[in-house]
Structure formats: C-alpha cells, structure tokens
C-alpha positions in Angstrom: 72.2 77.2 238.4 72.0 79.8 235.5 73.8 79.0 232.1 77.7 80.4 231.6 77.7 82.9 228.7 80.2 80.2 227.1 77.5 77.1 227.3 74.7 78.9 226.2 76.2 79.9 222.8 77.5 76.5 222.8 73.4 75.1 223.0 72.3 77.8 220.7 75.1 76.9 218.0 73.9 73.1 217.9 70.5 74.1 218.1 70.8 76.4 214.9 72.9 73.8 213.4 70.6 70.7 214.0 67.8 72.7 212.5 69.3 73.3 209.3 70.3 69.7 209.2 66.4 69.4 209.3 66.0 71.8 206.8 68.9 70.7 204.5 67.5 66.1 204.7 63.8 67.6 203.7 62.2 68.3 200.4 60.9 71.5 201.7 61.9 74.3 199.3 63.6 77.1 202.0 66.2 79.4 202.6 68.6 79.5 205.5 70.3 81.8 206.3 72.6 82.2 209.2 74.1 85.3 210.6 75.3 86.8 213.5 73.2 84.2 216.0 70.2 84.7 213.6 68.6 81.8 211.6 66.1 83.1 209.2 64.2 80.5 207.6 62.4 81.8 204.5 59.5 79.1 202.7 58.9 79.3 199.0 55.7 81.4 200.4 57.5 84.2 201.5 56.8 83.3 205.1 59.8 83.6 207.6 61.1 81.9 210.9 63.5 83.9 212.5 65.3 82.4 215.5 67.8 84.4 217.2 69.9 84.2 220.6 69.4 86.4 223.6 72.7 86.4 225.4 72.0 88.6 228.2 68.5 86.8 229.1 70.2 83.1 228.3 67.4 82.7 226.1 66.5 81.7 222.0 63.8 83.6 220.5 61.6 82.7 217.7 59.5 85.0 215.4 56.9 82.9 213.7 53.4 83.8 211.8 51.8 82.4 215.1 53.9 85.6 217.2 57.0 85.9 218.9 58.1 83.0 221.6 60.7 83.0 224.2 62.6 80.1 225.3 64.4 78.8 228.6 67.1 76.0 228.5 66.0 73.4 230.7 69.0 71.5 231.5 66.9 68.3 233.4 65.0 67.7 230.3 68.1 69.0 227.8 65.6 71.0 225.8 64.2 74.5 225.2 61.1 75.6 226.7 58.8 78.2 225.5 58.2 80.2 228.9 54.7 80.9 227.7 53.5 77.6 226.7 55.6 75.2 228.2 55.8 73.3 224.3 59.6 72.3 223.3 61.2 74.2 221.0 61.1 71.0 218.6 57.1 70.9 219.4 56.6 74.6 218.4 59.2 74.1 215.0 57.1 71.3 213.9 53.9 73.4 214.2 55.1 76.4 212.6 56.4 74.8 209.5 52.9 72.9 209.5 51.3 76.0 209.3 54.1 78.4 207.2 55.3 75.8 204.6 53.0 73.3 204.2 55.0 70.5 205.8 55.4 68.9 209.3 59.3 68.3 210.0 60.3 66.8 213.1 62.6 68.5 215.5 63.2 66.1 217.9 65.1 66.9 221.2 65.1 70.5 221.2 
C-alpha cells in the first residue's frame, strides 16, 4: 500500500528532525538549515549533505559527495531504503559523515 501524502510528510518531518538531533548532540562542527522540506548540512570543510523530500514520488533524496541517492520508506522495517543499494538512510548517513565530516555518527532506525 503506497504512503498517503500526509503520512509521507509526517515521516519526512520526523526523519529530518531526528537527523538534526543527531548532529545537535554531536561535537561535529556543522551548519544545519531546514527550509521548504530541504535539510542542508554543511561541514566545516565546506562539504554538504542535502536531504530533500520528493512528494510526487514519495521518496527522500540524499545528495552527498558520493552521489545522489533515492530512498523509499519500508513500512515492514520502519526505515528508508535506498532503491539502488538497499542501504538504510541511517547506514548511508553514517558513511557520508565519516567521509565528508571525518566522524562516524550513528543514525539508527532511519
């Protein structure tokens, strides 16, 4: 069963907030900006992660130095899964933070 628009937006809002919370609780020097459904994370190196909602496709997109990745919500597992790699959003964010920010943060259940 496809996600309703309201559920999709609720899931993205809570996911983006959880991502912000992980960064807020870390010692990593980043700038966070959340505007119009786009969460931009800028590391002190100038490198960025951009997490945006794509309502028409009911997807969450991640732009990182490694490329662009599209995630579908998996209700059975309660997480966002990359359609190309089957990695969870949390796994990919952990790797991207290590590669771009020099620290491995834990993004569980995403």
